[in-house]
C-alpha positions in Angstrom: 0.0 0.0 0.0 1.3 3.4 -1.0 0.9 6.1 1.7 1.3 9.6 0.2 1.5 12.8 2.2 0.4 16.0 0.7 1.8 19.0 2.5 0.2 22.4 2.8 0.9 25.4 5.1 -1.2 23.9 7.9 0.9 20.8 8.1 4.4 22.0 7.1 6.3 24.8 8.8 9.7 25.8 7.4 10.9 26.9 10.9 10.3 23.3 12.0 11.0 21.6 8.7 13.2 18.7 10.0 10.8 17.7 12.7 7.8 18.1 10.4 9.4 15.8 7.8 10.3 13.3 10.4 6.6 13.2 11.5 5.6 12.7 7.8 8.2 10.0 7.3 6.7 8.0 10.2 3.6 7.4 8.2 4.3 8.2 4.5 6.5 6.7 1.9 5.8 9.4 -0.7 5.6 13.2 -0.1 4.8 16.3 -2.2 5.5 19.9 -1.3 2.3 21.8 -2.1 1.8 25.5 -1.3 -0.4 27.4 -3.8 0.2 30.8 -2.3 3.8 31.0 -1.1 5.9 33.8 -2.6 9.0 31.8 -1.5 8.0 28.6 -3.3 11.4 28.2 -5.1 13.5 28.6 -1.9 11.1 26.5 0.1 11.0 23.7 -2.5 14.8 23.6 -2.4 14.9 23.4 1.4 12.1 20.8 1.3 13.8 18.5 -1.2 17.2 18.7 0.5 15.7 17.9 3.9 13.3 15.3 2.7 16.2 13.3 1.1 17.4 12.6 4.7 14.3 10.5 5.3 13.0 7.2 3.8 10.6 8.7 1.3 10.5 6.6 -1.9 9.4 9.6 -3.9 9.8 13.3 -3.2 7.6 15.5 -5.5 6.8 19.1 -6.2 3.2 20.2 -6.9 2.8 21.5 -10.5 6.3 23.0 -11.0 7.8 20.7 -13.7 10.8 22.9 -14.5 11.6 23.5 -10.9 11.3 19.8 -10.1 13.9 19.1 -12.9 16.2 21.9 -11.6 16.0 20.8 -8.0 16.2 17.1 -8.8 12.9 16.1 -7.3 11.8 12.6 -8.1 8.7 14.0 -9.9 5.6 16.2 -9.9 2.0 16.0 -8.9 0.0 17.8 -11.6 -3.4 19.3 -11.2 -6.4 18.1 -13.3 -5.8 21.2 -15.5 -2.2 20.2 -16.4 -2.7 17.1 -18.7 -0.6 18.8 -21.4 2.4 18.7 -19.0 2.5 14.9 -18.7 4.5 14.2 -21.8 7.1 16.9 -21.1 7.6 15.8 -17.5 8.0 12.2 -18.6 10.5 13.1 -21.3 12.6 14.9 -18.6 12.6 11.7 -16.5 10.1 12.8 -13.9 7.7 10.5 -12.0 4.2 11.9 -12.8 1.1 11.8 -10.7 -1.9 13.7 -11.9 -5.1 14.6 -10.1 -8.3 13.1 -11.6 -11.9 13.3 -10.7 -13.6 11.0 -13.3 -13.0 7.8 -15.2 -12.6 9.9 -18.4 -9.7 12.0 -16.8 -8.1 8.8 -15.4 -8.1 7.0 -18.7 -6.7 10.1 -20.4 -3.9 10.3 -17.8 -3.0 6.7 -18.4 -3.0 7.2 -22.2 -0.7 10.2 -21.9 1.8 8.3 -19.8 1.2 9.3 -16.2 2.8 6.9 -13.7 0.0 7.2 -11.2 -3.2 9.1 -10.6 -4.9 10.5 -7.6 -8.7 10.0 -7.7 -10.9 12.3 -5.6 -12.8 13.2 -3.5 -13.5 9.8 -2.1 -14.9 11.1 1.2 -16.2 14.5 2.3 -13.4 17.1 2.4 -13.5 20.9 2.7 -14.1 22.8 -0.6 -13.9 19.7 -2.9 -17.5 19.1 -3.8 -19.6 16.0 -3.4 -17.6 12.8 -2.6 -17.6 10.1 -5.2 -17.2 7.2 -2.7 -15.4 3.9 -2.8 -17.7 2.4 -5.4 -16.1 4.8 -8.0 -12.7 3.4 -7.0 -14.0 -0.2 -7.8 -15.3 1.0 -11.2 -12.1 2.8 -12.0 -9.9 -0.2 -11.0 -11.6 -2.2 -13.7 -10.6 0.1 -16.5 -7.1 1.4 -15.8 -3.8 -0.4 -15.1 -1.7 2.4 -13.5 -1.8 2.8 -9.7 -4.8 4.6 -8.2 -4.2 6.8 -5.2 -7.5 7.4 -3.3 -7.7 11.1 -2.1 -10.1 13.2 -0.3 -11.3 13.2 3.3 -9.1 10.2 4.3 -8.6 10.6 8.1 -8.9 7.1 9.6 -7.4 3.6 9.2 -10.9 2.3 8.5 -11.2 4.7 5.5 -7.8 3.6 4.2 -8.9 -0.1 4.5 -12.1 0.7 2.6 -10.1 2.4 -0.2 -7.7 -0.6 -0.4 -10.6 -3.0 -0.5 -12.1 -1.0 -3.4 -9.1 -1.3 -5.6 -6.9 1.6 -4.7 -3.1 1.0 -4.7 -2.7 3.5 -1.9 -4.0 6.7 -0.4 -3.1 10.3 -0.1 -4.1 12.9 2.5 -3.2 16.2 4.0 -4.9 15.9 7.4 -4.1 12.2 8.1 -0.4 13.0 8.3 -0.7 16.1 10.5 
């Protein structure tokens, strides 16, 4: 099972970066630096990657910033559902690519374009993300794509994680579960 931590300013503080990453590393085997509003994203991403490499993460990713991921030697990127056109470029540059999807149509397109993995959301209720699609949608998706599916959205408990795994997900991602 893949456990994937998505950071945001509520869960990652650069004044306590080392201890925060240690906390994430206790539960997660993949991590992404995600901050949609930081004016210091480049500097923070550099510090994040350097420090995260001290821990056991199998993949260290940046959110959306393909060129910066290449420059800073991140393992890959997590693209938004509006960035399908970036998949081929990121793959050509040797990056591991996850892309956010919200439908079977988007997931099959991501696979066709060469994404390594998708996140599929929102599975459960989560703030500002619309109506949850539920674990039944995971089961349906698992029947039509071959790349790993990462369940995302409102995952806070071990019971929810188990439900996602039983529904065909290869792993789960969360912000709040890892905080």
